[in-house]
C-alpha positions as CSV (number, residue, x, y, z in Angstrom):
1,M,7.4,16.5,-3.8
2,T,6.8,13.3,-1.9
3,K,4.4,13.0,1.0
4,T,4.9,11.4,4.3
5,A,3.5,7.9,4.6
6,Y,2.4,6.7,8.1
7,I,3.1,3.1,8.5
8,T,3.4,0.3,11.1
9,E,6.7,-1.1,12.1
10,E,5.8,-4.4,10.5
11,G,4.8,-2.6,7.3
12,L,8.1,-0.8,7.1
13,Q,10.1,-4.0,7.7
14,K,8.2,-5.6,4.8
15,L,9.1,-2.7,2.5
16,K,12.8,-3.0,3.6
17,D,12.7,-6.8,3.0
18,D,11.2,-6.2,-0.5
19,L,13.9,-3.6,-1.3
20,E,16.6,-6.1,-0.1
21,Q,15.2,-8.8,-2.4
22,L,15.1,-6.4,-5.4
23,V,18.7,-5.1,-4.8
24,G,20.4,-8.3,-3.6
25,V,18.7,-10.9,-5.8
26,E,16.8,-9.5,-8.8
27,R,19.3,-6.7,-9.8
28,P,22.2,-9.2,-10.1
29,A,20.0,-11.6,-12.0
30,I,19.1,-9.0,-14.6
31,S,22.7,-7.8,-14.9
32,K,23.6,-11.5,-15.7
33,Q,20.9,-11.6,-18.3
34,I,22.2,-8.4,-19.9
35,A,25.8,-9.8,-19.9
36,E,24.6,-13.1,-21.5
37,A,22.6,-11.3,-24.2
38,R,25.6,-8.9,-24.9
39,D,27.8,-11.9,-25.5
40,K,25.5,-13.2,-28.2
41,G,26.7,-10.5,-30.6
42,D,25.1,-7.6,-32.5
43,L,23.1,-5.6,-30.0
44,S,21.1,-3.7,-32.5
45,E,19.1,-6.8,-33.5
46,N,19.2,-8.6,-30.2
47,A,15.7,-8.9,-28.7
48,E,17.0,-10.7,-25.6
49,Y,19.3,-7.7,-24.9
50,E,16.4,-5.2,-25.4
51,A,14.1,-7.2,-23.1
52,A,16.7,-7.5,-20.4
53,K,17.5,-3.7,-20.6
54,E,13.7,-3.0,-20.3
55,A,13.4,-5.3,-17.3
56,Q,16.4,-3.6,-15.7
57,G,14.7,-0.2,-16.2
58,M,11.5,-1.4,-14.6
59,L,13.4,-2.9,-11.7
60,E,15.4,0.3,-11.1
61,L,12.1,2.3,-11.1
62,K,10.7,-0.1,-8.5
63,I,13.8,0.2,-6.4
64,S,13.7,4.0,-6.6
65,K,10.0,4.1,-5.6
66,L,10.6,1.8,-2.6
67,K,13.6,3.8,-1.4
68,D,11.4,6.9,-1.7
69,I,8.6,5.4,0.3
70,I,11.0,4.1,3.0
71,A,12.7,7.4,3.3
72,N,9.4,9.3,3.7
73,S,7.8,6.8,6.1
74,R,7.0,7.6,9.7
75,I,6.2,4.7,12.1
76,I,3.0,5.0,14.1
77,D,2.5,3.3,17.4
78,G,-1.2,2.3,17.3
79,S,-1.4,1.8,21.1
80,K,-0.9,5.5,21.6
81,L,-3.8,6.5,19.3
82,D,-7.1,7.8,20.5
83,N,-10.1,5.5,19.7
84,K,-12.7,8.2,20.1
85,R,-12.5,9.2,16.4
86,I,-11.4,7.2,13.4
87,Q,-7.9,7.6,12.2
88,I,-5.2,5.6,10.5
89,L,-4.5,2.2,12.2
90,N,-7.9,2.0,13.8
91,K,-9.9,-1.2,13.4
92,I,-13.4,-0.2,12.6
93,K,-16.7,-2.0,12.5
94,I,-19.3,-0.4,10.2
95,R,-22.8,-1.4,9.2
96,N,-24.2,-0.7,5.7
97,T,-27.6,0.7,6.7
98,K,-29.1,-0.1,3.2
99,N,-28.6,-3.9,3.4
100,N,-27.8,-4.3,7.1
101,S,-24.4,-6.0,6.5
102,T,-21.5,-5.4,8.8
103,M,-17.9,-5.1,7.8
104,E,-14.6,-4.8,9.7
105,Y,-11.6,-3.0,8.4
106,T,-8.3,-1.7,9.6
107,I,-7.3,1.6,8.0
108,V,-3.6,1.4,7.0
109,S,-1.2,3.2,4.7
110,D,-1.4,2.7,1.0
111,S,1.6,0.3,1.0
112,E,0.1,-1.9,3.6
113,A,-3.4,-2.2,2.1
114,D,-4.7,-5.8,1.6
115,L,-8.4,-6.2,1.3
116,K,-8.2,-10.0,1.9
117,Q,-6.9,-9.3,5.3
118,G,-9.4,-6.5,5.9
119,K,-6.9,-3.7,5.6
120,I,-8.0,-0.7,3.5
121,A,-5.8,2.1,2.4
122,V,-6.3,5.5,4.0
123,S,-6.7,7.0,0.5
124,T,-9.7,4.8,-0.4
125,P,-13.2,6.5,-0.6
126,I,-14.5,4.5,2.3
127,A,-11.5,5.3,4.6
128,R,-11.5,9.0,3.6
129,G,-15.3,9.2,4.4
130,L,-14.8,7.6,7.8
131,I,-11.7,9.5,9.0
132,G,-12.6,11.8,11.9
133,K,-16.0,10.2,12.6
134,K,-17.0,8.5,15.9
135,V,-19.1,5.6,17.1
136,G,-22.7,6.2,16.3
137,D,-22.1,8.6,13.4
138,K,-24.0,7.9,10.2
139,V,-22.2,8.8,7.0
140,E,-23.0,8.5,3.3
141,I,-19.9,7.6,1.3
142,R,-19.6,8.0,-2.4
143,V,-17.9,5.0,-4.1
144,P,-17.6,4.2,-7.8
145,S,-20.9,2.2,-7.7
146,G,-22.9,5.0,-6.0
147,V,-23.5,6.3,-2.5
148,I,-23.5,3.8,0.5
149,P,-24.9,4.8,3.9
150,F,-22.9,3.5,6.9
151,E,-23.2,3.6,10.6
152,I,-20.0,3.3,12.7
153,I,-20.5,0.6,15.3
154,E,-17.0,0.2,16.9
155,I,-13.5,1.8,16.8
156,S,-10.5,-0.1,18.3
157,Y,-6.9,-0.7,17.8
């Protein structure tokens, strides 16, 4: 059973573009590789053919997963969200009360996460620990390296 993924309009468009690339460009290229390998003769000892068939299987799996994500995605309009409590698509500013460093993140769907851009997935330990909290709340979040104490400084969109 698949679960609904809440996503921005830009994130959904990126997924659709990725799917189009896989179906329109990569799938025909792999089909061509299979045909070329098949033309080389005995398939039972043809490593090129086996590699191309394996690549085709991996590609079809990617295509299937992307189609599933797109079919189960729901677009969220961040401008209609409440900024009183942390939820998906909120931009948050938090302070690590142990070392006094501040960080800014935007909580996004798993498919849109990109730490370099400050976008963390809603399924990460930090995001899960912050969801539902409000400005001024102090939370202790368990991460793989231990427990980190945070204070929520700001919530915006």
